C-alpha positions as CSV (number, residue, x, y, z in Angstrom):
1,M,140.7,145.0,254.0
2,S,138.3,148.0,254.0
3,D,135.0,147.8,252.2
4,P,133.9,151.2,250.8
5,L,130.3,150.1,250.3
6,L,130.0,148.9,253.9
7,E,131.5,152.1,255.1
8,A,129.0,154.1,253.1
9,V,126.1,152.2,254.6
10,R,127.4,152.8,258.1
11,S,127.7,156.6,257.3
12,G,124.0,156.7,256.1
13,A,124.9,157.3,252.4
14,S,122.3,158.2,249.9
15,E,121.0,155.8,247.2
16,K,123.3,157.4,244.6
17,E,126.3,157.2,246.9
18,L,125.6,153.5,247.6
19,L,125.3,152.8,243.8
20,D,128.5,154.6,243.1
21,C,130.4,152.1,245.4
22,E,131.4,148.8,243.9
23,L,129.8,145.7,245.2
24,P,132.5,143.6,246.7
25,T,133.3,140.2,245.2
26,R,134.0,138.7,248.7
27,F,132.7,139.3,252.2
28,R,133.0,137.9,255.7
29,A,130.3,135.5,257.0
30,A,129.6,132.6,259.4
31,Y,129.3,129.3,257.7
32,T,129.6,125.5,258.0
33,L,131.6,123.2,255.7
34,K,130.3,120.2,253.8
35,N,133.5,118.3,254.4
36,E,133.0,118.5,258.2
37,V,129.5,116.8,258.2
38,G,130.7,113.8,260.2
39,I,132.9,115.5,262.9
40,F,130.4,114.9,265.7
41,E,129.8,111.2,265.1
42,G,129.9,109.3,268.4
43,Q,130.2,112.5,270.5
44,T,127.8,113.6,273.2
45,D,128.7,117.2,273.3
46,K,128.4,118.5,269.7
47,D,130.0,121.9,270.4
48,V,128.9,124.2,267.5
49,R,132.0,126.3,268.0
50,R,133.9,123.6,266.2
51,S,131.8,123.6,263.1
52,L,130.8,127.3,262.8
53,H,133.5,129.2,261.0
54,V,133.9,132.9,260.2
55,G,135.8,133.9,257.1
56,E,135.6,135.3,253.5
57,V,133.1,133.9,251.0
58,D,132.2,134.8,247.4
59,M,129.4,137.2,246.6
60,P,126.8,135.3,244.5
61,E,125.1,136.4,241.3
62,L,121.8,138.2,241.9
63,A,118.5,136.9,240.5
64,P,115.9,139.3,239.1
65,D,113.6,139.0,242.2
66,E,116.4,139.4,244.8
67,V,118.3,142.1,246.6
68,V,121.7,142.3,248.3
69,V,121.4,143.6,251.8
70,A,124.3,144.9,253.9
71,V,123.5,143.2,257.1
72,M,124.0,145.4,260.2
73,S,122.9,142.7,262.6
74,A,121.6,139.2,262.7
75,A,120.0,136.9,265.3
76,I,120.6,133.3,266.4
77,N,117.7,130.8,266.1
78,F,117.7,127.2,267.0
79,N,117.8,126.3,263.3
80,T,121.4,127.6,263.3
81,V,122.2,125.1,266.0
82,W,120.7,122.3,263.9
83,S,122.7,123.4,260.9
84,A,125.9,123.5,263.0
85,I,125.5,120.0,264.5
86,F,124.3,118.6,261.1
87,E,121.1,117.3,262.6
88,P,118.4,116.0,262.1
89,V,119.9,115.9,258.6
90,P,122.9,117.9,257.3
91,T,121.5,121.1,255.7
92,F,123.8,120.5,252.7
93,A,121.1,117.9,251.7
94,F,118.7,120.9,251.4
95,L,121.2,122.8,249.3
96,E,121.8,119.9,247.0
97,K,118.1,119.5,246.4
98,F,117.7,123.2,245.8
99,G,120.6,123.0,243.4
100,R,118.7,120.8,241.0
101,Q,116.3,123.6,240.2
102,G,118.3,125.3,237.5
103,W,120.9,128.1,237.9
104,Y,118.8,129.9,240.4
105,G,119.0,127.0,242.8
106,A,122.5,125.9,241.7
107,R,124.1,129.0,243.2
108,H,123.1,127.6,246.7
109,D,124.7,124.2,246.3
110,L,128.2,125.1,247.6
111,P,130.8,123.4,249.8
112,Y,129.9,126.0,252.5
113,H,126.6,127.1,254.0
114,I,126.1,130.7,255.2
115,L,123.7,130.5,258.0
116,G,121.2,132.9,259.7
117,S,117.4,133.4,259.4
118,D,116.9,136.8,261.1
119,G,118.5,140.1,260.2
120,S,118.3,143.8,259.7
121,G,120.3,146.1,257.3
122,V,120.3,148.3,254.2
123,I,119.5,147.3,250.6
124,V,122.6,148.0,248.5
125,R,121.6,146.3,245.2
126,T,118.3,145.2,243.6
127,G,117.5,142.7,240.9
128,A,115.9,143.8,237.6
129,G,112.5,142.5,238.7
130,V,112.3,144.2,242.1
131,K,109.6,147.0,242.0
132,S,108.7,148.2,245.5
133,W,112.2,148.5,247.1
134,K,115.2,150.6,246.3
135,V,118.9,150.9,247.3
136,G,119.2,152.6,250.7
137,D,116.0,151.2,252.2
138,R,116.4,150.1,255.8
139,V,114.8,146.7,256.3
140,V,114.3,143.6,258.4
141,L,114.3,140.2,256.8
142,S,111.6,137.5,256.9
143,P,113.0,134.0,256.8
144,S,110.0,132.6,254.9
145,Y,111.3,131.9,251.4
146,V,108.4,131.4,249.0
147,D,108.2,130.8,245.3
148,E,105.6,133.2,243.8
149,E,105.0,130.8,240.9
150,D,103.7,128.1,243.3
151,H,99.9,128.3,243.3
152,G,99.8,127.2,247.0
153,S,101.5,130.5,248.0
154,Y,98.4,132.5,246.9
155,D,96.2,130.8,249.5
156,D,98.9,130.8,252.3
157,G,102.6,131.0,251.7
158,M,103.1,128.2,254.2
159,M,101.0,125.9,252.0
160,S,103.4,126.2,249.2
161,E,105.2,122.9,248.6
162,T,108.3,124.8,247.7
163,Q,108.4,127.0,250.8
164,L,111.8,127.0,252.5
165,A,113.4,128.4,255.6
166,W,115.9,131.0,254.4
167,G,119.4,130.6,255.9
168,F,118.6,127.0,256.9
169,E,117.2,125.4,253.7
170,T,118.9,128.0,251.5
171,N,122.3,129.5,251.4
172,F,123.4,133.2,251.8
173,G,121.7,133.8,255.1
174,S,122.0,136.7,257.5
175,L,125.1,135.8,259.5
176,G,127.5,137.9,257.4
177,E,128.3,141.4,256.2
178,Y,126.0,140.8,253.2
179,C,123.1,138.5,252.5
180,I,120.9,137.6,249.5
181,A,117.1,137.8,250.0
182,K,114.0,137.7,247.8
183,A,112.0,140.9,247.6
184,N,109.1,139.2,249.3
185,Q,111.2,138.7,252.4
186,L,111.7,142.5,253.0
187,I,109.9,144.5,255.7
188,R,110.4,148.1,256.8
189,K,112.6,148.4,259.8
190,P,110.9,149.8,262.9
191,K,112.3,153.3,263.2
192,H,112.7,153.4,267.0
193,L,114.8,150.2,267.2
194,T,118.5,149.6,267.0
195,W,120.0,147.3,264.4
196,E,120.4,144.5,266.8
197,E,116.9,144.9,268.3
198,S,115.2,145.0,264.9
199,A,117.2,141.9,263.8
200,S,116.1,139.7,266.6
201,N,112.3,139.7,266.2
202,T,110.9,138.3,263.0
203,L,111.3,134.6,263.2
204,C,110.0,134.1,266.7
205,A,107.5,137.0,266.9
206,A,105.9,136.1,263.6
207,T,105.8,132.3,264.5
208,A,104.0,133.2,267.7
209,Y,101.7,135.6,265.9
210,R,100.6,132.9,263.5
211,M,100.1,130.4,266.3
212,L,97.9,132.7,268.4
213,V,96.5,135.6,266.4
214,G,96.5,134.7,262.7
215,T,93.7,133.0,260.9
216,H,95.7,129.8,260.6
217,G,96.3,129.3,264.3
218,A,94.3,129.3,267.5
219,R,92.6,132.6,266.7
220,M,92.8,134.0,270.2
221,K,90.1,136.4,271.3
222,Q,89.7,138.8,274.2
223,G,89.6,137.1,277.6
224,D,91.1,133.8,276.4
225,V,93.3,132.2,279.0
226,V,96.5,131.1,277.3
227,L,99.1,128.9,278.9
228,I,102.6,129.7,277.6
229,W,105.4,127.2,278.1
230,G,108.9,128.6,278.3
231,A,107.6,132.2,278.6
232,T,111.1,133.8,278.6
233,G,112.3,131.8,275.6
234,G,112.5,133.2,272.0
235,L,109.0,132.2,271.2
236,G,107.4,132.5,274.6
237,S,108.7,136.0,275.2
238,Y,106.7,137.2,272.2
239,A,103.7,135.0,272.9
240,T,103.3,136.6,276.4
241,Q,103.2,140.1,274.9
242,L,100.8,139.1,272.0
243,V,98.3,137.6,274.4
244,K,98.4,140.6,276.8
245,N,98.3,143.1,273.9
246,G,95.3,141.2,272.3
247,G,93.2,141.2,275.5
248,G,94.0,137.7,276.5
249,I,95.1,136.4,279.9
250,P,98.6,134.9,279.7
251,V,99.7,132.3,282.2
252,A,103.5,132.0,281.9
253,V,105.4,128.9,282.8
254,V,109.1,129.6,283.7
255,S,111.9,127.8,285.5
256,S,113.2,130.4,288.0
257,E,112.1,133.4,290.0
258,E,114.5,135.6,288.0
259,K,112.5,134.7,284.8
260,A,109.2,135.1,286.6
261,E,110.3,138.7,287.4
262,I,110.9,139.4,283.7
263,V,107.5,138.2,282.5
264,R,105.8,140.2,285.3
265,A,107.7,143.3,284.1
266,Q,106.2,142.5,280.6
267,G,102.7,142.8,282.2
268,C,102.0,139.1,282.8
269,D,100.3,138.8,286.2
270,H,100.0,135.0,286.4
271,V,103.3,133.1,286.6
272,I,104.0,129.4,287.4
273,N,107.6,128.3,288.4
274,R,107.6,124.7,287.2
275,N,110.3,123.8,289.6
276,E,107.9,124.5,292.4
277,L,105.3,122.0,291.2
278,N,107.0,119.1,293.2
279,L,106.7,116.5,290.5
280,G,109.9,114.5,291.4
281,E,112.4,113.0,288.9
282,Q,109.8,112.5,286.2
283,G,109.0,116.1,286.1
284,L,106.2,117.1,283.7
285,R,106.0,113.6,282.4
286,H,104.7,112.4,285.7
287,P,101.3,110.8,285.3
288,K,99.8,113.4,287.7
289,A,101.6,116.4,286.2
290,G,98.5,117.6,284.3
291,R,96.4,117.5,287.4
292,V,98.9,119.4,289.5
293,L,99.5,122.0,286.7
294,G,95.7,122.4,286.2
295,E,95.2,123.1,289.9
296,A,98.0,125.7,289.8
297,I,96.4,127.4,286.7
298,R,92.9,127.5,288.2
299,G,94.4,128.8,291.5
300,L,95.7,131.8,289.5
301,V,92.9,132.6,287.0
302,G,89.9,130.4,288.2
303,E,89.6,128.4,285.0
304,D,91.4,126.1,282.6
305,P,93.2,127.6,279.6
306,G,91.4,127.8,276.3
307,I,94.7,127.8,274.4
308,V,98.0,126.1,275.2
309,F,101.1,127.6,273.4
310,E,103.3,124.5,272.8
311,Y,106.8,124.1,271.4
312,L,108.6,122.0,273.9
313,G,107.1,118.7,272.8
314,R,107.8,115.4,274.5
315,E,108.3,116.7,278.1
316,T,105.2,118.9,278.2
317,F,102.7,117.7,275.6
318,G,100.8,115.2,277.7
319,A,100.2,117.9,280.4
320,S,99.2,120.4,277.7
321,V,96.5,118.1,276.3
322,Y,95.2,117.5,279.9
323,V,95.0,121.1,281.1
324,A,93.3,122.6,278.0
325,K,89.6,123.2,278.8
326,R,86.7,121.4,277.1
327,G,86.8,122.5,273.5
328,G,90.2,124.1,274.0
329,K,93.2,124.2,271.6
330,V,96.8,123.1,271.8
331,V,98.8,124.9,269.2
332,T,102.2,123.5,268.5
333,C,105.2,124.6,266.3
334,G,108.0,122.4,267.6
335,S,109.4,119.7,269.9
336,S,112.6,121.0,271.4
337,T,112.5,118.2,274.1
338,G,111.7,115.4,271.7
339,Y,109.5,114.7,268.7
340,K,107.6,111.6,270.0
341,H,104.8,112.8,272.2
342,E,102.7,110.7,274.6
343,Y,99.3,111.9,275.8
344,D,96.0,110.2,277.0
345,N,93.7,110.5,274.0
346,R,90.6,110.3,276.2
347,F,91.2,113.8,277.4
348,L,91.4,115.0,273.7
349,W,88.4,113.3,272.1
350,M,86.0,113.1,275.1
351,R,86.5,116.7,275.9
352,L,86.4,117.9,272.2
353,K,89.9,119.5,272.2
354,S,91.9,120.3,269.2
355,I,95.6,120.0,268.3
356,I,96.7,122.6,265.7
357,G,100.0,122.2,263.9
358,S,101.7,125.5,263.1
359,H,104.9,126.1,261.2
360,G,106.6,129.4,260.5
361,F,104.4,132.2,259.0
362,N,103.5,133.8,255.7
363,Y,104.7,137.2,254.5
364,H,101.5,138.9,255.6
365,E,101.8,137.6,259.1
366,A,105.4,138.7,259.3
367,V,104.4,142.2,258.1
368,E,101.5,142.4,260.6
369,V,103.6,141.5,263.6
370,N,106.3,143.9,262.5
371,R,103.6,146.6,262.4
372,L,102.8,145.9,266.0
373,I,106.5,146.2,266.8
374,G,106.8,149.4,264.8
375,L,103.8,150.9,266.8
376,G,105.6,150.1,270.0
377,M,102.9,147.5,271.1
378,I,105.3,144.6,271.1
379,H,109.0,145.0,272.1
380,P,112.2,143.1,271.4
381,T,113.3,140.5,273.9
382,L,117.0,140.8,273.2
383,S,119.3,139.6,276.0
384,T,122.9,139.3,274.6
385,V,124.9,140.6,271.6
386,F,128.0,139.1,270.1
387,P,130.4,140.3,267.3
388,L,130.4,138.4,264.0
389,D,133.7,136.7,265.1
390,G,131.8,135.4,268.1
391,A,129.0,133.8,266.0
392,G,130.1,130.4,267.3
393,E,129.9,131.5,270.9
394,A,126.5,133.1,270.3
395,T,125.2,129.8,268.8
396,R,126.7,127.9,271.6
397,A,124.7,130.0,274.1
398,V,121.5,129.0,272.4
399,Q,122.6,125.4,272.0
400,T,123.2,125.0,275.7
401,N,120.2,127.2,276.8
402,Q,122.5,129.7,278.5
403,H,120.3,132.6,277.4
404,I,116.9,134.1,277.7
405,G,114.9,135.8,275.0
406,K,117.0,136.4,271.9
407,V,120.7,136.5,271.0
408,A,122.0,138.9,268.3
409,V,125.2,139.2,266.3
410,L,126.6,142.5,265.0
411,C,127.6,142.0,261.4
412,G,128.1,145.4,259.7
413,A,127.2,147.5,262.7
414,T,130.4,148.6,264.6
415,A,128.7,148.8,268.1
416,E,125.4,148.3,269.9
417,G,122.9,151.1,269.9
418,Q,123.2,152.1,266.2
419,G,120.4,152.4,263.7
420,V,117.7,154.3,265.6
421,D,115.8,156.7,263.3
422,D,113.2,157.9,265.7
423,P,114.7,158.6,269.1
424,A,111.7,160.6,270.2
425,M,109.4,157.5,269.9
426,R,111.9,155.5,271.8
427,E,111.9,158.0,274.6
428,R,108.1,158.0,274.7
429,I,108.0,154.2,275.0
430,G,110.7,154.2,277.7
431,E,114.2,152.8,277.4
432,E,113.5,150.2,280.1
433,K,111.1,148.4,277.8
434,F,114.0,147.5,275.5
435,H,116.2,146.2,278.3
436,L,113.9,143.8,280.3
437,Y,115.9,140.8,279.1
438,R,119.3,142.4,279.5
439,R,119.4,142.5,283.2
């Protein structure tokens, strides 16, 4: 069934033309179902294609500080995988908790959960309290969902006790033809990027920015040597660029020569293929892994790293603590290989090192990294694009690590390559910069 409003967005309609179109009462989206929470019990392969459905859902009522965005493209993050396998807890528990906060939260407590924490699109409706945005604005979406009435948010949005991950701990995320977002999630879309390129940056790029550059992270300075694990992953691919752009010296850890070529093309001169470290079956958890890795780093740059960019966790954390220089910092935002870390504490306390916990990012940090992207200093690391009907396949690719960089999903956009507002800037930067991860 055709949607006149979505068609108007695709054709670049004016604010008045968009307002003249009726907001649909239903739209297509990717979601999980509450009655399927137990379907993976006792199974080793929890295939997200079984639990992630695409179909019609109801358009929710809009709150005063919210907007409706016609989503042109969205991106897959690992939190979509967690939602779809119902681990570490089913996200319906988050929706139930949110639902106890009056009608505003009750809208989210539904038998289905629309996923997605990254997206780009066009505002088609605004709540009565929205001041700085209007219908027709082209935006990207920050997944940091902050209550402006929580005093902690005025120091740092991530210090708010009510801060949530949009599309993970809330409903109405980006994996659909429309989404509902708060006004303080909106950021101007970079004019030289396509819908799918602009949709794929915010969560990973802003997380890496907070870890490395922002005042709450490692506060990297010019000349700092930074070890980056998983340098072609969603987080690592932006970390490598941020270090290089900020005058640091990135040392990228990858798992193949193909990935090494990609990070070199990004301007990273120092690359370690971890499969060439000869650590045997124990891999990076080998007792001598830190020493071997440290020798490899010093062989490339002549010194130990001042900062270690960590998100892999159990497999790498012991080596990370070991290789950081005296007074160095290990900044961590996750544990994709396991939450329980083991490291020799002597190398931490006796050499005066620090471990910095970092989670997400605040609105300012999201806007700042988007500014760098808009200036053409940081580039998208998009590798693969799926249609909305293929949201399950897209999430499966991330679940099984059959991807590099970022994976996007076309929602309202009808094909790749749409949405560029400044082709001249794109030409100045060079088309090859946007395709490094799409080889």
